[in-house]
C-alpha positions, 0 to 999 in steps of 0.5 A: 886660775881666776876668771875675769869676773872673780878678779873684778870682785872687791876684796873681802874686808876680813882679807883686807884686815889681814893684809893691813896687818902685814904693814906692821912689819917695818920691812914691807916694801909698800907703805901702810897707806897701800893697804888702808886705801884698798880697805877704805875704797876697794875698786874693780878692774872694770872701773879702772879700765873705764876711768883710764880710757875716759881720762886718756880720751882714747878708744884704743884699750884692750877689749877685756879689762886686763891691763890695769891693777885695781890695787893702789901701791905706795912705796915705803920710804926704804923702797923709794930710797933704794930705787932712787939711789940705785937708779942714780948709780946706774946712770953714773956708771952708764955716763960714758955710754950716753955721750953723743960721740957714740951716735956720731961713730954710727954716722949721725950728723946731728948727734945728741946724748941719750935723754931718757933711760927706762929701768926695770927693778924686781922686788926680790927675796934677800937671800943674804938676810937671815930674816925670811921676810927680808927683801931687796931689789934687783936690776932686770934690764934697762934701755934708752927708750921712753915707755908708758909715760903717758899711761902712768900720768893718766893712771895717776889722775885716776888714782887721785880721783878714786883715792884723793890722798894719793894726789899728793903722792905722785909717781914722779920726783922734783915736780910739785903738781900735775901742771908742773909735770905737764909743762916740764914733760911737754918741753922734754918730749914734745917741744918745738913748733911742730912736733910729731910722734913717730912709730912703725905700724902704730895702729897694729901695736899692742901699745897703741893705747899709750901711743894714742893717749900720748898723741892726745895729751901732747897734741902731736900727730902720729906719723909713720916712716912711709909718710916721711919726706926729708928735703935737700936742706935736711928738713923733715915733713910728713904727708897725711891726707894729702897735706904736707906738714913740717916737723922740727921735733920728733917724739920717737917710738921707732925702732930702726931694726923693725924697718928691715922688713921693708928694705926699700924703705929702710935703707934710703930713710935711714940715710936721710934721717942721719942727716936730718936737722931734727930735735929728738926725744928718745933718739932711735939710735940709742935703742940698741946703743944703751940696752940690757946687753951692756950689763955684761960689759960694765960693773953696776953698783949693787948688782951681781955680775952679768955675762954674755952667753958663751961666758955663763960658766964664769958665774960659777953657778948651776945653769938652773940658777941662771936666766938667759935673755936675748939682748935684742928681744923684748916683752918676755920673748926669747927668755930662758928661766932656769935652763939646763947647761945644754940649752946655754951651750947651744944658744945661737949667737951666744954673744947676743945673749945676756946671762944673769943670776936668777932671783926669787921674787918677793911676794908683796901681796896675797890674793883672797885665795892666798896666792902670792903676787909679785911686783916689778917697778919700771922707772922712766928717767929723764937724763940731764947733762948738767943735773942728776937723772930725774924720775919722771914716772914710776910704774909697778907691774903686779904679776902672778906666776909667770912674768911681769910683761903685759902679754901675760896679764889675764885679769887675775886679782891684783894683776896688771899695771899700776903706778908706784906712788911716792911715800907721803911727805916726799 
């Protein structure tokens, strides 16, 4: 295991030359520019940490610089095409599950379609190819929830400062520059006259760095459920520092089930929210209406079959070749990778578990010591009723031996969150 000081060292030139040579293989998922920039302007985690905090104007970053990868990453044309094609196919398959009627069936008076989908794809070894160096992508999970959009935007600013060539390779599609992204994002996320960002216990969150950065970027206050008031006409107010403020648009990060710990708040608040006259981004009802568990109920193009826990034998694979995920967990919790048959047979509430074929992650990079580094891409998609989904942000999480979740980051070389830049010319 690398110590933090070691992971902050720049990569040796001879090692970078070796890495650059890898991109001569046309099959590599990353563009050659990835390695050229590492070689020409290597960075440290500490530098990335400081520049991001400065750009985001927030003190709420981890004490140790473990969050961000020091490596710039540019998608190859093939990787970008695959991500785009498969994300659009997923959205098309999910279309019947995204309609407002699903919310109305749960009692929401002012229902709206899902407007965002966050999708994770792993870069994996292509086990069907003869070439051992072949790779593919595999769907990991999805949810109708916005996650780390502001982090990605600020990281793009940092990358453009450190590697100016990347300013023209933004981690989004269909918008020409930063100002266009900001203007479009403001309307999508924080439109209205008096928007607010809603979250439960935001100041105790591990994601506070992104929450606070979003609050600053979009100029919206962070409010908590206990601060909400909804009047007889359905208008929503928050009470902060003794001042009552109206809100007409909510940038939502609230997961309703988390309020179950406070039943005196949960029941009356939910009843009021269901009748509130509000515009929402990332409506709380969609968090569990569209999530990874749906993969067991639909056939997703390009992806292997998924099943619920009690159906695992239907996949005709040994238990150790499977992964079991609790549908209602996140951040790498309640996860069994390569379990035995007894574990799968004894899952509590097996209908709440998703079973997927296990994959082999593809080693996209090597550290100076030769250890493999893997990658998982997070796409944040803007769902548009009249148009196809737009990729609003591409985040790539570089990870070592465990999982891609940030809770496993330890400051090792290359490890951490970065953004996946679109290829030059896109």
